[in-house]
N, C-alpha and C positions, 0 to 999 in steps of 0.2 A: 849559792840557794839551795839548800838542802831542805826537804820535805817539806814543800811550802804547798798551801791548802789554798785553792783557789776558785772561785766563782767567777766563770766565764762564760764566752761563745753560746748560751743558753743552757750551761751544766756545769760540771766541774769536773775539779780534777788537784793531784798532789805530783808537784812538778821537783826534777833535780837541774836546774840549771848553772851555766857554766861557762861562761864571756871572758875570755883573756885579753890582753890587747894587740888588736893585730900586728901579725899577720899569723898570731893562735887562732887555734881552731874549735870553734864554738858547740857546744853539746847542751843537748837537751833532751831528759826523757819524761816518761809523763804517762802515770794512771788514770784513763779519762773516761767519765762517767756522763752521757747524754750531752755532749759537744755537739753543735752546729755540724755536721761532716764537712760541708759546702764553704763555709765560712773559713772551716779549720784548713781548706785541700788549698781555699785561694791562696791562705796566709802563709803557706807550708811553700806550697810549689811557684805561687807567683803566678797564677793564672787565674780568669774571668769567675764569673757565675751563671752557669744556665738554668739555675729557679727549680733545685733540686731540693728537697724537704726531708732529711735524714737526721735523726739521731745517734752520733757513732759512741761506742762507747769499747774498752782496750788499752794497749798497750804501744806505744809509739817511743820510739830512741832514735834520734837522729843526730848527725855533726857535718859541720865543713867550714872550710876555711874561712876566717872572716874575709869579708867583702867578695866572694864568689860564693852565692847561694846554690846555684848551678851545678856546682862538685858535694852534691848530695849522697850524703852515704847513712847508713841505717836499717831498719828493721819498723814493721806496725804491721799488730794487725787487729782488726777493728771487727765491730759487730754493728751493721747500721739496722735502726730502727724507723720507719715511716713518720714521716711528722705533719698533720693536718694542720697547715697554717696559710693555705692560700696555695705555696706550690707544687709541682707534680712530688706526691710521697715517692721516698724511694728506700726499698728496704734490701737485705742482704748482707754478704759478709767481702771483707776486702782485705788480703793479705799481700806483703809486698816486701820488696826491699830493695838497697839500692847501693853502690860503690863508686863513688868520683864519681858522681852522675849519671852510670849506666845503670836501670832500674831494670828488676824483674817483679812484672804481675803476678803471683805465685798463685794466689785464688781472686779471681774476682765473680762474685754472683749478685747481680743486680735484680732486684722486680722492682717494677711499676704495675698500676693500675693497668696498662695496654700492654705492656710487654712485659719479657723476660730474656735476660742475658746474660751468657757465659764469656769471659774473659780471661787470658792468659798468655803470658809471652814477653819478650826483653822490649826494654824501650831504651835504645840509647840515648848516649848523650849531648847529642845533636836533636834529640828528639824525630826521629826515624823511630819508626815502629815497625813489630815483626809480630803482632798480636792473633793467638787463634779466636775467633768471634763463633759462639754459636746465638743467635738470639730467635725468640720466637714473638710476635704481635697480631693482638686481635685487630687492632685499630692501625693502619701503615699509614694513616694521615696524619695520626697524634704522634706517630712513634717518629715520622720524619721530623714533626717540626721540633720536635726534644731534640735530634740527634742535628738539627741545624741551630738550635742554641749552644748545644755542646759544643759545634765547632766552631761557634763566635766568641763562645770562652776561651776554648783553647786557641785562639789566636787568630782564627778565619774571620776577618770584621766582614766582608761581603758574603758569608754564606747564606743560601736560601733553602727553602724545603724544596727535596726534587720533584714536588707534585704529585706523589704515591700515594694511593688510598686501597683498601683492602684488607687483605688477613695474608701473613706469609711466614715464611720460617727460612731465615738465610744460616748457612753453614760455610765458614770462609777462613779468610784472614783479613785483621785490618792491617795494609802497609802503607809504603807515604811516610807525612809529615802528619804530627798532631793537627798542625794550620790546614793542611791539605790531603784531606786523607784519601785512601784510594780502599774501595773493599773490593775482593775476589773472589769468590767461590761462586756457592749452588743456591737459588734461590727458587720455593714454591709457593704462588700466591693462588688466594682465591678472593674472585672479583675484584681483579684489580683494576685500577683504575691510575691511568697516566698521561697526561696531554688532554687530558678534560675528557678522554673517552672512559667508559667502563669495557677493560679488555677481557672480563671472565677469568678464565684459571689460564694459569702462567706457569711456565716451567722454564727456566732461565741459567745458563752457563756463561760466566763471563767475569767484567770488570765495570766498575761502577765508581766515578767519584762527582765532585762536582761539576765538572763543564762537559761528561759523557758519560754517555753507555758504549758497552763495548760487547755487544751477544757472541760469543762464539756458538751459542744455538738459542734463540730464544722461540720457544711456542705458545701460540692464545691460543686456547678452544675457547670456542662459546659453542650452545646447544646447536646443532649443525653445521657451524664453521667452526674452519682453521687457520692460524695465520701464521707464517713460518717467516724468521727476519736471521741473517748473518749479516755482521759486518760493525760499522761504526755509526753513533746517531749523538749526536751535542744534544742537549738538554735545557741550553740555556734559549736567553730571549730567542722570540723570533724577527728574524733578520740581523741579528747580530751574534749569539755564538750557536747558530744550527745548523751545524756543518755535517753531511751525510753522507755514508760511503757503505753504501747497502745492497744485499738481491734480497727480494720479496717475493714469496708466493702465498696465495692467498685464495681458500676455497668457502663460497657462502659468507662472506663479510658483509654487513651492511658499509653500504658506499660510502654515508653519512658520517661515519667514524672514521675512514680514513681520510677524510674532506676535510673534518675537524683537525685532524691531530696534524696534518700536513699544512692549515693556514690558508684552505683555498677559498673561496667566496664562489660557492659554485652551493644551488638547490638540488638536492638530488634525494632521490630516496629506491633503497634497494637493493638487494642483495648481489654481490660481484662476487664473481672467480677472476685470476690472470696472476701473472706474474710481472715484477718489474725490476729495473737494474739503475737504480740511481748514485747520482755522486753528487760533488759540489756541495750546497747549503740546502734546508728546506726552504728559503723563501728566494735560492736561484740553484735549483735542480738542472741536472742534466741527466739524461736517461733516455731510458725506453718504456714503455709501456703497452698492453694489450689484458683488455679487460673484457669481459662478457657479464651476462645480468639476462637471466630468464623473465626478470619483468620489476615495474617501479616507476616511479614519476620524476620524471627530471620537469621543474620548475614548475610543478604541480599537473603535468600533463602525464599520463598512463602511458608505457610503450610496453612492447615485450621482446623476446630474443634480440636482447642491443649487442651489439658489437664493437668495441672503439679499441684503434690502434695509433697511437698516438707518439712523437717523440719531442721530450722537452727541453730546448736550447734557451736556459736560464730562465728570462721572463718573457716566454715567446713560448707556446704549447702548440705545437701542429699536430692536427687530426690527418693523418693520413689516409684513414679509411674507416667510415662510421655508417654503421646500420641499425636498422631497428624498425618493430612493426608495430605502429600507432595506430589506433584507431580502427583494424581490421586491415590497414595498410602497411604500403612499405615507403621507409623514410630513408634517403641516400643523403651524406653529409661529409664532407672534405671542410681543410682551411685552416689557419691559425687564430691564435688568441694571446694577448699579450696580455699581463699585470695591470696596464693602466685599462684592463677594457676596450682593447680596438681589436676589431674583428674584419677579417679581412674572410671570406668564406662561401661556401653555395650552399644549396640543399636543394634535394627534389623532393615531390610526396606525390604519390601514386595511387589513388581509392582508401582516404586519408578518411575517417569517420569525423563530419563536423562538430560532434555532437562530444568528441575526447577532448577536443582542444579550445571550445567555443562556451565557456562557463552557464549555465541559463540565470539569466535574470531572475527568475523564480520558475516554481515547478512547473506550470505550464508555458513558460516560454523557452522551448529545450526547442533549438536548433538542430537538427540531424540532416545527414544525406554525404553520399561520396564525395570527395573532394578530390582533384591534382591538381601538379601544377610545380613550379621554378623559380627558384628565389636566388640572390647573390647580395650580399652584404657587405658594407666597407667601412671601417671606422666604428663609434662609440655607438651602442644603441641608442644614449642618449639624442646620438646627432647622426643617426645611418645616413648612410648612400646604399639607397636601396630599391630594387628591381624586381618586380615579383608577379607573376600570373597564377590564378587559382581559375578553375573549370570545374562544372559538375553537371552531371544529366539531369539531376533535380536534387532539391533540397526542401525541408519540412518544418515545419513549426508543431512544436507537439505534434502529431499524428496528421495535420494537416499538409497537402502536399503544395509547394508555391511554384514552382519550375525549375527551370534552367538556367542554371549560374554562371556569368565570366566575371572576373574581378582584375583590374590592375592594381598595382601598389606601387610608388615611385616613390624615393627618399634624396634630396639634394644636399643630405648634410646639413643642415638648416636649423633642425630641432624636430621637424613638419614630416610626415607622410600624408601624401596625396593618396585620396579613394576613385576609383572609376569603380562601378559596377553594373550591370543587367542583371536582370532576372524577369525572364517571360516563358509564358506558358499561352495556355488558351484560354486562359481566364486572369493571367497576370503579366501586367507591362512595366515593372519598376528599372529606375535608372537612378542611381546613387551616385554623387560627384562631392568631392571638398576633401578638408585636412582636416587630421589628427592630429594630436601631440605624442611625439614618442616617447616621451618621459612621463610621471605624475605632474600634474591631474589629468593629464589627457587633454588637454584645451581643445576644442573640434569646431568647425566651423562646415557641416553637411547641409545637402540638401536631398532630399528625395522627391522624385515627379514623378507620378502616377498615371498613367494614358488607361481608361478605362479599366481599371484593376478591381477584380473579385477581393473584398476585403475581406469577407467573412470567413477565412480559416486562420485569418490574424487574430478575428475580433472572437473565433468561437477557441482561441488557443486560451486566453482569458477567461470568459463565458462560456465552460464547459455546459451549458443548460443549453445553449443557442440552439433552436431546432437543427436538424441538416437540411430541410426543404425552404429553409432562409436563405438570402443570399442579400450581398450589400456589396454595391457595385459602387467606383468613385474617380474623380479624374481631378485631380491637381497638384499639389506642390506642398511642400511642406520642409521647413529648414531650419535646424537645432544647432543652436550655438550655447559654448559655454564648457565647461571641466566635467567629462562622462567619468570621474571617480566621484564625482558629490551632484548623484542628479537633483538635488534640490535649489542648486544653483543653477541649472540650465532654463534656458529661455528655448520656446518653439514657436512658429506662427506657422496655421496651415491657412490655404487659399482653396478652397473646393468648389470646382467650377461645377461641378455634377457630381448628385449623390442617390443613388438608387438604393432601396432597400425591397426586397423581393419579396412577399408572402405568399403563401401558397394561393393562387388566383387574386393577388392582390397587390399591384405593385406600387410603390410610393416616393415620390423624388422631391428631391429640393427645387423651391421658388425661384428663387434667387442666390446668386452664390457664398459659398459658406463659409466664415470665417473665424477660427479659433486663434486664441493664445495663452501658450504657457511659462509664467515665470515663477519662480520660487516655488515650484511645488503647487501652484493656482491654475488651472484652467477657466480662462474667461470665453464664455459663448456669446460673441457677438453678435450674429445674425446666422441663425437657423429655422428657415421656415420649412415645412415640409407638407406637402399636398398629393392629393390621389383619390380614389372615388371615394367619398365621403369621408375624407379627410382633406383637415385644412388648420395644422397645428402651426405655431410660434414659439421657441424655443429660445432662453435667453438668459442672462447670469454669469455665478463663477461660481467655481464647484473645486475643494483642495483635492487631490488627488493623492499627497503623501501625509504618514502618522492619522493624525484625528484633526484634521483639519476642516474648517466651517463649510457650509453650504447657503448658497441662495441664488436660487435656481428658483422661474417662474415658467408655466406650462402654461398656455392659452389656445383653446381652438375647437373644434370638432376634430373626434376620429373614429376610423371605422374599428367594429368591434371585432374584426379579421385579425387585428394585431395582438391578442390573445394568445396567439399562437408564438409570439416568442416570452411570453411566460412562460408558458407551457404547452409542451408538445401533444399533451392530450385534451387541450381546451380549441374547443372552435364558435365561434363566434362570427355575427352578420349583426345590421343595422350599425346605427350611429351613436355616438355620446356626444355630451359637452362638457368641456372639461376647462376649468378654470382654477389652478391649483399653484401654491408658492411653496416653496421644499426650500429650509432651513434647518438650523441645527447645526450636528457634525458630522462626520462619514458616520462614527460607530452608534450615535444618536439621530437620526433624521426625524425632522417635524413636518408633515406635511397636512398644511391648511387649502382650503377649497372645495370645490362642488364639481358634483357628476351625476349630468341629466343625462336618463338615457330615454329615448322616445321612438319605441317598438323595434328594439335588439333583442338577441336570442345568443345561445349561450350552449352548446353542448358541450357533455363529457365522452373522449374516446371509449368505445365499447360500451357506453349505454345506450341501448333505442331510445331514450327520451331527451328531449334537451326543456331549456325555458323559452322559450317562444313569448313574441310581443310581449319584452319589459319596457316598462314604464315608469318612470320614479325620478328622484333626487337621492344620491347618497352624498352627504356631508362630512367633512374632514376636518378634525378641529384638532389637529396638533399632533397626539398619539392614538385617535380610533376614527373609526370610520360610524356611522349612526344613517342607519334609514330607515323611514316607515311611511308608510303607503307606496310601496313597489308594487306593483303587480304584472301581471304577467299570465301565460296558458303551461300547462304543461297535461302532454297529451287531450288535447283537446278543451279542457277544462282549466275554469281561472284559477288563480294562486294570487294570495295574496303575503309578500316578505314586511318584517319589521325586527330589527335587533342593532346590535354592534358588531365590531368586530374591532380589537386593540392590537396594534403591531410597536415594537419597539427595535431598536434596533435592525432596522430594517427589514425583519422578521416578522410575522404574524405570530403571535403571542397567545392570543385568543377570541374566542369567538362566540355569537349566540344571538340562534336565528331563529324568529319562530316563524311557522308556515302554515299557511291555511289553504286548501282547496279542495274545490266541489267538483263533482263529474270526471275523475282524470281515470282516461281510457291508455290502460301501462297493457305493456307485453313482457314485461319480468316477473320470475324469475321465466326462462325459458319453455314454452310450452305453455302459458297462463297469460291467458289474456282476460283483465280486470277494468273494471267500472266502478271508483274509490273516491268516498268522500274522507278525507283528511285535515287532522290537528297536528303537527308535527312540531319537533322543537330539535334543531339541527347547534349540536353547541361542543366544545373542548379548546384544545391548542395543536402545536405544531408537532407533538407527538400522539397525539389520541383523540380521535372523533366520534360522536355518537349521536345516534340520531332514537329519538323518542317518541312516543305521543300514540294517536290513537288514530286508526283506520275502518271507516264503514265500508262494511264492499255491497256495493249494488248489483255486482252483477260482475261474476266470475267463472271461465269456462278452461278447463284444462283439456288440451288436445293432441297431446303426447303420444303416440302409437307405441303399441306391442306386440310382441311375438310370442304366445301362449305354448307353440307349437315346439318350438325352442327351448322354452323350460320346462317342459313333459319328457324330453329325451338328452336333457342335459345332463353329464355325469354326474356333475358337480358343481354349486353354487360356483359363478363365476367370480374372478380375484377384485374386490372393491377396494380403491384407496379413498381411506377416509381424509376428507377436506380439512385441514387446520382451520383453526378458529383462531384468527387473531391477521393485525394490518389490516389498516388502511380502517375506514369507515365503521362502528360496533352498530348493531340494532338493537333498538330495546321496546319495539310496538307491537301493540295489541292490535288486533284484527278480529273485527266482528261481519259474518256473516250469515242473516237470518232468514235460510231461505235460498239463500242467492248464489250459494256455487253449487257448479256443475261440472261433470266430467262428460264431453262427447269427443270419444276415438272409437280406435276399432274395435276394443272392449268394451266399452259400455256408453250407455247415455242413461246419467243419472244426476238427480239434485238433491242439494242437501242443506243442511243447517251447519255453521259450524264455529267455534271459540277460539280465536289459534292467537300464536303470539310470535313476532318474526323478532330473530336473535341471530349470534353470528355476525359475521362480517360482510362487507362487498364482495370479498372476494369467494365465501364461502357464508351464503346466509340458510341461516335456520330455522325450519317453522314447527312448532310445538302446538301441541292442543289436540282435539279433536272434533270430528263431522262424523254426524249420523245423516244417515239418508233417509229420505222421506219417500221417493220415488223412484224408479228408471230399470231400464232394462241391462240384461249382458249378453252381450255376441261371443259365441262359442264353435267354433266349428260348420258357420255359417245356418246357427239355430240362434234364436232369440229365446234370450230366459229372463220370467218378467220377476225382479229384486223383489222377495218377501220382507228382509231386511238388510240391515248391511251398518257397518260402522266401520269409521278411518282415524285411526289414530297416529299420532306424530308425536312418537316421545323419544325418537334418537336425537342426540344433543350435538350432533358432530356436523352432522349432514341432511339437507331433505330426504326421508326416507319413510312412506308413509307405512304406515301397515293396516292390510283388509282384513275385513271378516265380515264377509256377504253370503246369502242364501238366498236362487231365484230357481225358478222353474220355468218347464215348455212342457208341450206336449207332443209326443212324434209318434204318428197312427194312433195306435189305443194305450201308447206308454207315456207315464205323467214321468216325466225327467224331473230331478231334483240336484241342481249343479250349486255347490259350496268354494267358493273362492277362499284363500287367505294367503298370507304371506306380506311380502314387499314387492317395490319395485323391480328389485332384482333377482327373487325368487316368488315365484308364483306356484301355490298349490292349488289346484283345482281337485275336489274329489265329486265323483257321479253318481245319483243312487236313481230306481227307476219303482214305480207302482204300476202293472206288478213287478215283483222283484227280476231281475235282471244282474248277470256278472258285470264288472268294469267292461269285459271286453267285448258283454254282447251289446249294450248301453254305446260302447263306441264302434260299433259296428253299424249298431241301428243309424246312430248319426252319422256314421258315413255314407251311409244311405243302403243298406240292406232294406231287403223287405222285408215284414214282419213277422212274416210267414217261416221265413228261412232260420232267421234267428233264432225261432222257438225251434226248429226241429233239432236245430245245430246245439243247443243247450243242454239235447238230454246226449248228448253223440259226445264221447272222450277227443276222437280226432277230426269231429267236427269245430268242437270248442278251442281246437288246436289253430284249426284251418282262422277261426272268427280272431285268434288272437294275430294273425300274422294279415288278415282285413284291416285288424284294430291300428296294427301297429306300420303298415303299409299308410295309414289315412294321417297319422301323426305324420311319420315322416315324409309324408306327400305337402303336409302342413311346412315343417320346417324347412324343404326344399323348394316352396313356394318363395319363403322368407331370401334365401340363400341367391338367388337365381334373380332375385329382384320382383316377385309379381305382386308380393304386398305392395311398394313402394311404387311397382307401376296402376297398380288399382287406383294407388291416391293420387296420381299422376290424371287418371283419365274419370276422378269424381269416381269411382267405383267401390262399394264397401268388399267387395269380396271379388279375389281373382285368384283362383288355386286348382292347381293337376293332384287330385285324388283317386285313388281305388276304388272302385265298387264292383257289388254284385248283381249281375245279370240274369234275370231267369231264374235268380235260384242255384245257378253254379257257385256255391262258398267257394270251393277249391279250387278257382280260378277269378280272381276278384281283378273285373278291367279297369283303365285307366277312363276316368273320364276330367273334362274341361269345367269347373264351374264358374258362372259369373254372374256377379249380386249387388243389387243394388237397393240401399234403406233410402225410401221415396220421403217417408216423411218417418215418426216412431212407430206408428201403429200399419205402413203400407211397405211391403217387399216384393221386389220380382228377384228371379233367380232363374240364368238360361242355364242348361246343363247341357253336353255334346260327350259321346263316346268317340274316346280316340284311336280307336284299336282296331276301328275298320271294317268289323264281322258285322254287325246289327245297324250301323250309322243310326244308332238312336239319339233324339233328342229332345228334350225335355224343357219347357216355359211353365212357370209357376208364378201366381201370384196369388198373395194372401194379403188380407184385411185384417185387423185384430180390431174387435167390435170392443170387447172389455176384456179382462183378466180369462173370463171362463167362456168365452163363445168368438169364433173366428172364421172368417170364411174361405177356403183354399179354391182358386181354379187353374187348372192345368189342360196346358196343351203337348202330345205326345205323339214325336213320329216313331213306328207309323200307327201309331194305337187310338190316335182321337184326342177329343175334349175329354176332361171331366170335373166334376165340382163337388165338393164338400162342405159342409156345414158341421164345425166340430165345436163340440159342447162338453165340456169338462165339468165333469161334477166328483166331487170327492165324498167319501164314504165315510163317517166316521165310525 
């Protein structure tokens, strides 16, 4: 046939066909357009299909002896266009020639979405190949699968992917046969994956076929780690075609990668370094291994500085030497392990931290302490023949010390491990005995015996709010049975003969043996009766301990309010309360119903000077709130009545609103203030924020805090005062009215004032705002009494208690009328002195310090004497500061005196040589003052006693006794000339 046009194999062509009778030479030549290349090659060369989609266009001319198609001769030049038909698209160009079955690929360029390849070279008539190959793949896994399909199409029916992944470039040769290819050359890969492990960057030179990898040099690198392999590794299935003959050197490589590649069943994490010589098979290796690891985890247990030397003998691995640091202690081990999981080894631990190997059941239940011991184990871990001993000088539960530990473990090969342990200290005497299953679910039958043991360390580990002074001591037995792996299926029974709860100054103990039972996560309290001073309680029912289980508990009897210290270490209570309560609902949402009757109890908050005393009344609980009305008591000696409610949910206080009314409450708060009040207050809020609002009428309030003015006058700068932060705790918004009942009575002043104030801020930093006006009073300065003419006190600082004074007062010294103006704050007082007739400030100070007024007048006229007056006045102030620093002011207060000082004094007009005097003063009443003065120089031995009585603001009487001068009497009349 000549010039035959036909549509075939998805394309078209023009054919010349000559088919003579056998054994003639058949000839076919064609010009093809868009023909399915895979179908054409399959028919032409008698091979299978690999799933490649390509449309071929070009010329083909072939001939062969009839009946001998493999003795093919001819030429072909085809261009390939990728075809999107569900197969792998393939593009490129193929130029080929053949002579009597011997073929030559002159040009082979192939492109798929994940790979590009160039092939050239001969293919012998027996299908052996010597092809030059250059291939590049961005997806080695897909390329590996495609190559497996090609191998099956070319005749290797059992061909499977090698298991490669990543990306890489191969340059080398395709040798062997079409159905059993061998690739030799050099490969460079990125993110290489093999045997289920991501190896990173690879550089390989060697040979690869369907059965094995023969690396002349394989280097794998990842950040911080390298691995070198020389030898042969079969890549077949584990246990079948898995031969190995290799030397391995590794630096900082993840141990889990090596374990996975070798098919070992070992749980180990961490970086390892070392070397190994392996032979035999991966499933039956022989050789030696030396590995080190700076840190990691073995079956979840952290270790450091591990080193292992082992010998592989087929199905048995012998660890000839092993050591590691675990939990800060040392572990040494040696022995053998077979592939069947049979152990025959020994181990010794020294100073191992218990917390490193015993997982915490909860964050609060963390065991710790240093343990040492030795173990031997034989057989499988599920049925071990085990012997071991552990000792520890002291173990801890959370931060609570428990005692010294001694324990023994025994296994007879029956699948159970017998335990015997003792933990003893001055407060703890516990014994543990029983058995535990060696394999999951770890069936247990354990008995714990306590002999007068302090349980508060164990309770405090769970209930961290349990105050430190509270102790719990018990004696009894606890038996636990069931699978430890599933706590809900555990059953436990406890018989407690003695139970004592030691509150501060208040012990409580059980009246009869206590019996508890735990089953399916539910704790049943069969009998719990507590008695003590003022306490007789009975508790019964059941409560779920796991999940959001149900609650069904009852509490009946009387309890001493000293038990409030269990709720908070800040609370102190006294007196008795009668309880009738039922707790139901769930753990997440408990419901409390019942009553609490209090008759004569008291509650005090630590750090607050007053408590609520003589409390009487009933609190009613109705599920989710507590209501109380008509509850009475006393605070600071005055009656108080409370009413309101407190709501709770999920076992926590959610909100409260309490109104309190009190009359004649005597308080000592803040420090330095004593007051008698009438109060109508409201206390409300929630767990996050509380408020105290209302109104307070001050019947009487006295501020008695002392101040040292001399220190303020001589201070070089104002002292640094940290502003107290407002916030946190209880917040205040209380109106305070004091109609002429606010007083100050200290070393600085005695006065009476009226005030309209507001208490704000918080409990930690109370702030008082408002204004007070002085009605009358006196100011005391350097032993002199000043009558107040006017005065105001403004409290404007919004962050701390800091009154601002503005006071004017007058006094009479001999023939001089002295005016003292005082302004400033508690931290910085600014006094100003003037006189009539006028004197300089220094002259006034000298006059106040005791100088004779004639000498002061003469000194005023002389510059040199003025300087001496300055020295005298300064010495007087310095003496005041000295009196403060050596404690004379505090000593005066303890002795009941108003003045105790050492002052300079000018004797007989000698201004240039002021002498030293000791002065004692007592203000018997606001109008009667007694002063005793003694010369300390030893020269004149002058003593002076003066008694001054103030009849009015203008008239006073002064009587003096002076040694050696005698007695004196002065009648002082003040008259102001306008």
